[in-house]
C-alpha positions in Angstrom: 0.1 0.1 -0.1 1.5 3.8 -1.4 1.8 6.0 1.3 0.9 8.6 -1.2 -2.1 9.7 1.0 -4.1 12.6 0.6 -1.4 14.5 -0.7 -3.7 17.7 -3.6 -1.5 19.6 -5.3 -0.8 22.9 -3.1 -1.7 26.6 -4.5 1.5 29.1 -5.3 2.9 30.2 -1.7 0.8 27.6 -0.2 2.5 24.9 2.3 1.5 21.4 1.7 -0.4 20.2 5.2 0.7 16.4 5.9 -1.2 14.5 9.1 -0.4 11.5 11.1 -2.4 8.6 9.7 -3.1 5.4 11.3 -3.4 2.1 9.6 -7.1 0.9 10.2 -9.0 -1.8 8.5 -12.3 -1.4 8.3 -15.2 -1.6 5.9 -16.7 1.4 4.5 -18.9 2.5 1.9 -18.5 5.2 -1.2 -21.8 7.1 -1.8 -22.3 8.6 -5.2 -24.7 12.1 -5.6 -26.7 12.4 -7.9 -29.3 14.6 -9.0 -30.8 16.5 -5.6 -28.3 15.2 -3.2 -30.1 12.0 -3.6 -27.9 9.0 -3.3 -27.1 7.2 -6.2 -25.1 4.5 -6.0 -23.3 3.0 -3.0 -19.8 0.9 -3.8 -18.2 -1.5 -0.8 -14.8 -0.8 0.3 -12.2 -1.5 2.7 -10.6 1.6 4.6 -6.5 0.8 5.1 -5.8 4.2 6.6 -6.5 7.4 7.6 -5.7 10.8 9.0 -8.0 13.9 9.9 -7.1 15.2 6.4 -7.6 12.0 4.4 -7.9 8.3 3.5 -6.3 5.3 1.5 -9.1 2.9 0.4 -9.2 -0.3 -1.5 -11.4 0.2 -3.8 -12.6 -1.8 -7.4 -10.1 -0.4 -9.9 -12.6 -0.8 -12.9 -15.4 1.3 -11.2 -15.3 4.7 -12.4 -15.6 7.6 -9.5 -17.0 11.5 -10.0 -14.0 13.4 -8.3 -16.2 14.4 -5.4 -18.6 11.4 -3.3 -18.9 10.7 0.3 -17.2 8.1 2.5 -19.2 6.0 5.2 -17.4 4.2 7.4 -19.1 0.7 9.2 -19.8 1.4 12.4 -20.7 5.6 12.2 -24.0 7.2 10.7 -21.3 10.1 9.7 -21.0 10.6 5.8 -17.7 12.1 5.0 -17.1 14.8 2.3 -14.3 13.6 0.1 -12.3 14.4 -3.1 -10.4 11.7 -5.2 -6.8 13.0 -5.0 -5.1 9.9 -6.0 -5.8 6.2 -8.3 -3.6 3.4 -8.8 -4.8 0.6 -9.8 -7.3 -0.3 -6.4 -5.7 2.1 -4.5 -7.7 4.7 -4.0 -6.2 8.5 -2.0 -9.0 10.5 -1.1 -8.6 14.0 0.5 -11.5 15.1 3.1 -13.7 18.2 2.3 -13.4 19.4 6.1 -10.7 18.5 8.3 -11.8 15.1 10.8 -12.9 16.1 14.2 -10.1 14.7 16.8 -12.7 13.2 18.7 -14.3 10.7 15.4 -10.5 9.4 14.7 -10.2 8.3 18.5 -13.4 6.5 18.4 -12.7 4.9 15.3 -9.1 4.0 16.5 -10.7 2.7 19.6 -13.7 1.0 18.0 -11.1 -1.0 15.9 -8.8 -1.7 18.8 -11.5 -3.2 20.4 -12.4 -4.9 17.6 -9.2 -6.7 17.8 -8.7 -6.1 14.2 -5.1 -4.0 15.4 
């Protein structure tokens, strides 16, 4: 799995941010939004690692995705707005439209630890 996670081109004069990431293997879904903000399609995928700024996901390489979609992690109701920034074979790197709250990330890590997947 590549470490090219949520890297985006910085604008001139702007610093590129880098966040601490955590290895998490958790099922999740990609939600593609259709007209009038109705969920059009749901795809199953696997979250590999995450930070407050983005994530790396294993996803079917043959399915085309729009540039923007939502990510929903199993065990959480939140739908996280994402932008695709990296895609190579089954690797899908996403940047979150808003940084995740540290509390959300803590709950995810704790949930992953208690399920024995770490």
